[in-house]
N, C-alpha and C positions, 0 to 999 in steps of 0.2 A: 133546496140544496145548500143554500148558504148556511142554514142552521146546522145541517149535517156536517158541513166543513168546519164549523166552529166546535162541534162536539168531538170530531175526530179529524184534526187538521192534517194528520199524516196519511190518512186514507185517500188514495187518488180517485176512487170511484165517484164521490160527490162532485169533485172538481171536473172530472171528465163529463159527467152527465150535465152539469151546469153549462159547460162549454158547448155541448151538443145543443142544448136549449137555446143558448145565445146565438148560435149559428142559425138555427131554425127561425129565430126572430130577426135575423139579418143584422144582429149587433156584433159585427165581425171584429171590430177593434177590441171590444170588451172580451170576446172569446179568446182572441189572440193574447191579450194581456193576461188573462186567467191562466192560459196554458203556459205562458212564459214565467209565471211567478214561482213555480217549483219544477224540479226535475222529475217528471213522471216517467217511470220505466216502461218499456214495451213499445209496441208499434201504434197503439191507439192515439197518442198525441199527434203522430205523423199523419194518421188518417184524418184527424180533425183539421190539421193544417192544410191538408189536401182539399177538404171541403171548403175551407175558407178561401183558398186560392180559386177554386171553381166559382164560388159565389162572387168573387171580385172580378171575374172574367179573365182570369189568367190561367188558361189551360196548360200552358207550357210549364209553369211552376208546379201545378198540380200533377202533371204527367211525371215530372222528375221525382216527386214524392212517392207517387204510386209505383213507379219503377223500382225505387229503393225498397218499398214494402214487399213487393212480390219477389224481389231477389232474396229477401230474408225469410219470407213465408210464402212459398209458391202455391200453397193450398188455400190462400185467401181469395176466394172467388169474388167477393165484393170489390176488393182492390183491383183485381184483374178487370172486372167490368168497368170500374171507374177509370182505369188506365185507358181502356178502349174508348170510352166516351171522351176523354181528354184528347186522345190522338185524333179522333174524328173532328173535334172542335178545332184542333190545331192544323187541320188539313192533311192528315195522314190516314186516308181511309183504309189502305191495305194493312197498316199497322193496327188500326182499330179493329178490323176483322179478326186479325190474329189474337189480339188480347181478349176481345169479346168471345171468340170461339173457345179460348182457354177457360174463361169464366163459365160459359154455358156447358162445357163438358163436365164441370164439377156440379153445377146446379142448373138444370134445364128449366126450372120453374120461374126464372127471373124475367118477368114480362118486360120490365124497363130495358134490360140489357138485350132481350130478343129484338125489341123495336130498334134499338141503336145498331144491333148487328145487321138488321135488314137495311137500315139507312147506309151503313158503311159498305155493305155488299153492293148496293146500287151506286154509291159514290165512287167505288173502286172499279165500276164497270163490270161487276160480277153478279148482277142481280139474277140472271138466268141460272147461273151455277147455284146460287143460294136457293132458288126455287127447287132445283133438282135435289139438293140436299134435304130440303123440307119434305118433298114428295116421298123420298126414300124413308125418311123418319116416320112420316105419316103411315106408310105402308107397314112398317115394323110395329108401330104403336097406334092402331086404329082407334083406340079409346081416348087419345090425347087431343082435347080441343085446342090447347094452346098452340100447337104446331100449325093448326089451320089459321089461327089469328096471325101468326107470323107470315104465313103464306099470303094472307089477305093484305098485310102491310107491304110485302114485296110487290104484289100485283098493283096495289095503289100507287106505290112509288114509281112503278114502271108504266103508269098511265093506263091501267086496265081496271077501271072501277067495277065493271060487270063481273070479272073473275074474282075480284076482291070480295064482292058481295056473295058470290057462290061459296067461297072459302069460309066466310063468316056464317053463312047458313049451315054449312057442314058442321062447324064448331058448335053452333046452337042446337043442331040435331043430336049431337053427342051429349051436350049438357045445356039445357034451355036456360039455366040461370048462371051461365059462365060469365062472370063480371067482365073480364078482359074482352070477350067477344061482344058483349053488349056495349061497352064503351067504344070499341073499334067501330061497331055498326053506327053508333051515334056520330062519331067523327066522320064517317064516310058520307053521311047524308048531310 
């Protein structure tokens, strides 16, 4: 990426991608410095600053950034999900449920955010309501194994490992190679 930045110093893409790699390597100061060296337009720098704040264990700062992002781009499902994760980490499970639900309405296939939604539902004291929503969705979408994985997570969080196992068996009955179900099954044992 550094070579691409030298070839085209005004192109923001190599700079953003290098910052993303540095964040992944936990070289947060370097990523932050890189982002601060030029004025890159758009919301992507703010998303990356949010990731940096999360990695530094500052969910409140990240929450503020994600809140600004979704105010400008309410269709950004990933930032809605990250906002929910930050709210949960900051001790606001009801706010987390709201943000994560918004994200999942846009993209139901986000396993990471489904798991955090389940955690937030239980933390907010709404785990049973979350299960009812999942059951209704499973009835409407009988071929969706992922909703059964979410149900398993809720059962597990509610202290019902046998029912969690049953939900995972149902998911694997739909798709025997469903990676999220296999991972959840391994975690359950």
